[in-house]
N, C-alpha and C positions, 0 to 999 in steps of 0.2 A: 323538903321540897321534892316532889316526884322528879325522877330523871327526865321524863318526857317534857317537863316544863322548865328545865334549865336552859339558859341561854346557849346558843351555839355560835361561836365566832369563827369566821373563815375570811382570811385577808382582812379588809377593812369593813366587812359586813357582819352585823350582829343580828341573829334571829332571836326573837323573844321566846321561842320554844322550839321543839324538835318536830313540829307538825307541819307537813308540807301538803299543799293542794297540788296534786299531780296534774300534768298537762292532760286536758280532756277535750278532744275535738268536738265542736258544737255544730259544725256544718251549717253555719248561719251567717256567713260573710258574703259580701258582693264585691267581686274583684279584689279579694283579700282584706277589705276594710272591716275592722271591728265596728260594732254598733251598740245600740242600747242594750241588746240582749247580752253582749259580752260585759258591758258595764255592770249590769245587775248580777250576772252569773259570778263574775270575779269579785265585784265589790262586796257582795253579801258574804263571801268567804273571808274577806279581810275583816269585815265587821264581826264575823263569827270567831275570830281569834287565832287564825293560822299564822305561823311564823313566816312562812314563805309561800308565795303563790306563783306558780309557773304557768304562763299563758300557753295554751294549746299549741301543738305542732304548727308552726307558722312558716309557710313556704318561702324559699329564697328566690323562686322564679315562678312565673305563671304555670308552666308545665310541671312544676314540682308539687302542685297542690294535689291532695288526694282526690278532691272533688271540686267542681266549680264553686262550691259554697265554702271552701276552706279559707282559713286565715292566711294572710300573706304579708310580707314586709319587703317586697321587691320594688316598691316605688317610694320616692322621697315623700310623696303625698300621704303615705301610710304613717309617717312619723307622728303627726299631730294627734290623730285618733288613738294611737297606741299610748301616747303621752298622757292623754286623759285618763286612761286606765291606770297607768303606773302612779300618777299623782294621787289618785283616790286611795290606792292600796297603801301608799306611804302615809297618807293622812290618818289612816286607821291602824297603823303599827305593823303592817305586813311588809316584808321585803318583796319588791316586784321582780319576778324572773320571767324569762321567755325562752321557749325552745324553738330553735330554727331547724328546718328540715327540707328534704327533697324526697318525694314519694317514689321516684324511679318507676319501675314497671307496675306499681300498684296505683299510679295516678290515673286521672281521667275516669273516675268511678262515680256512680250514683251515691247519694246519701244512703246510710244503712237502712233507713226505713223506706227507701224507695228502690230497694233491690240489691244495693251493695255490689253491683255488677259494672263492668266497663261500659262507658257510654260511647256509642258510635259517633264518629267524627261529624256525621251529618246531623246529629242530634245535640251538638254542643260539646262533644268530646275532642280529644286531640291525640296526636301520636305520642307514645311514651318512649322513654329512653332508659337504658340499663347497661350494666357491664357487658351483658351477652344477650343475644336475641332469643331468650327463653321466657315464655309466658309464665306467670305466677301459677295459673291453673284455677280450678274451681270456677267461680263466677267471673274471674279476671282473666279473660282469654286473649287479650291483645298481645301480639308478639312485639316486644319493644325493639327499637332501633339500637344496635350496638354502638356505644359511645366511642367516638374517636378520641385521641389524646387532646385535640383541640376542644372537644366537648367537655372533657374532664377538667381542663384548665378553666373553661368558662364557668362551670358549676362551682369549682373551688372559689373563684373570684366572687361568685354570687353569694356564697356563704360569708365572705369577707364583707361585702357591701351590706348585707343584711345585718351583720353584727354591728357595723358602724351605725346603721339606722336605729337598731335597738338601743345602743348607747345614747344616741341623740334623743330618743324617746324617754330616757330616764330609767332604763332597766339596770339593775345592779347585780344581776345573777343571770348568766347565759348558759344554756344547755344546748349542746349539739346532739341531734337525734341520730344515733348510730345503731338503731334497734328496729325491731318489729317488721322486718322484711322490706324496709324502705331502702333508698339508694345506697347509703353507706354500708348497711348490713348486706345488701346484695353483692357489693364488692368483697366483703369479708367472708361470706359463706360460699364454700365450694358447690353448694346445692344450686346457687344462682350464677356463680362466676365461672365461666368456661373459657376465659381468655387465655391466650398463650404469650401475651406480651408482658411488659414490666408491671402490669396491673392484674395479672392472673397467674394461677398455677400454685406456686409455693406460698407458704404462710407469709413470708416477707413481702411478696408481690401483692397478695390479696389485701394486706393491711395498708398498702402504700397510700391509697386514696384517703383513708381515715387519718393517717398520720400527717399527710401533706395538708389536708384540709384543716385539721386541728392546729397545726403549726402556723398556717397562714392566718387563722382567726386569732390565735394567741398573740401574733405580732401586732394586731390592731386593738385587741381588747385590753383595757388597762390592767396592769399587774396588780393593782390594789383591789380589783373586783374578781369574784370567783368565776372561773371558766370550768364548766363541768360537761360530762357526756353521759347520755343514756345508752347503754350497750346491752344488746341481747347476748348474754354470756354463754348460752347454750341453745342449740337448735332442737334438742331432744330427739334427734333423728340420726341414725348411723350415716356417716359421711358428711355431717354438718359440723358446725363449730362446737368446740368443747370448752368446758370451764378451764381446763389447763391451758388451752390456747388463749383464752380470754384473759387469764392472769398475766400471761406474757405480753399481750397487747396492752393491757392496762398499765403494766410496768413501763412500757415504752411511752405511753401517753403521759404518765406521771413525769418521766424524764423531760418530756416536751412542755410540761407546765400544767398538767391536769390537776385540778384542786379537789375534785370529789367525783366519784363514780356512782351514777344512778344505775343500779343493777336491775336488769329486766331479762327477758327471755323470749325466744321463739318467734313464730309468725313469719318464717321465711318460706313456708309452704302452706297450702290449705290444710294439710294433715296435722292436727294437733292432738291426736289420740293418745300420744305417749306422755303428755304433760301430767305430772302428778298433782292435779288440783287438790287443794285443801287449805285450811286456814294457815296463812303465813308461810306457804310452802317454799318461798324464795329466801326466807330468813337464814337457813343454814348455809346456803351458798354465799349470801352476803357476808355472813360471819367469817367464813373461810377466806374470802377475798380481802376483807378488811384486815384480817390478821396477817396474811401472807404478803400483802402489798404495803402494809403500814400506810394506808391511805384512807381518808374519810369516805364513807359510803352512805347511800340512801337506798331504801328498799320499800317496795309496796307489795301488792297482790294479796288480796283476801285477808288483809289486816283490818279487823272491824271492832275488836273489843279493846277498850282502853288499857286493861291489864296486860293484854297481849303486846300492845305497843310499848307499854312501860317496861315490860320484861326484856324486850328486844334491845331497848336503849340501855337500861340499867346493867344488863349483863354483857355489854360491849359487842353485841352482834351487829349493830348499826348505829350510825350517828343521827340519821334522820328517818322518819317514817312518812312515806308518801301515801296519801289517801285519794282515791278517785270516786268510785261508786258510793263509798260510805259518806263522802262529802256531798254527793248529790242527794242522798237520803236525809242528811242532816248538816246544813251549813254551819251549825253551832256545835258541831262535834267537839271542838276544843273545850268549850265551856262545860259540856256534859261530861267529858272525860275528866276534867279537873274536879268536878263534883264527885264523880265516882272514885277518883283516886285520893280524895280528901285533901286537895290542895287548898291552903289557907286563902281566904278571900277570892274564891273562884270567880265571883261575879265581876271582879275587876279585869278579867280577861275581855269582857265586853265593853263597848263604848259607854260613856256615862249616860247616854240617853236610855240605854237598856239596863245598865247596872243598877241605877237608882231604883228601878222597879223590881228587879229580881231579888234584891237584897232584903226587901220587905217581907 
């Protein structure tokens, strides 16, 4: 059996393979509610054989949405439509996961295909908040309001409330979004955090919001279910966060109950010219962090070939492989990967309605 298709057990959750559908924003919600688009988008990947499907970055408050069309789980009324998604995933063998997030200074933006720029408040946008009153830059020009300690307490509680709603909706895997230039990453990175109080300055202060938020969610998320975090482990820019700092942060998160680290990178500034783009370019960093932390990890970014994914798992560089664009190109990537890797009875990855036909 190929390593990519071995079960992965974490707490009381068992993934049928190591293939994960990474959170992918669809910009297709109304007031946070998922709809038939999300049902087809996520359901087809469950039918396609992925082991874990993580719902896109789902805002913990209305102002935490990247765009007005973003997914959200800030109302109790959101629970039922999200439950419809999780139930279908389970019916077809995938573990349902969800990523909860707050966009910080990158909120109140247009959809990517409509300009990806900040929306004026008179046009349906809103005031943004962040650790410091520093605009992201590029197309995102709004200067955010500096968060007070009361604001920080409120957002932390919003993460807790959203985690509880996710649990009520049947999700068995929770990921906190601490990456990609959104609110938690803004606290972590000195490039965005210019505070002088207990939430800024030193490494210990800059990670305080992340640790406090994680701990608060851990207190309400069942111990039997995985609690994970996606972390931008490097900003790729001088003066930003480093892999060495991120190893120390992950070590503290592990002590607080982190079950797996979803390793990502960057996007704290519009300048991404220093990113070493290339096939699987984050795998070496994931391998180092997995080894030094003795903690399960997942990694994605330009992993497209089944043999590349198989090698990463087989050689102990990662526990899980997260696919985004490749899953958009091919919802049945797990089946095609199994065929390419010579997995016995590859057709059985698919539901019986499909398997009976492709075996002929």
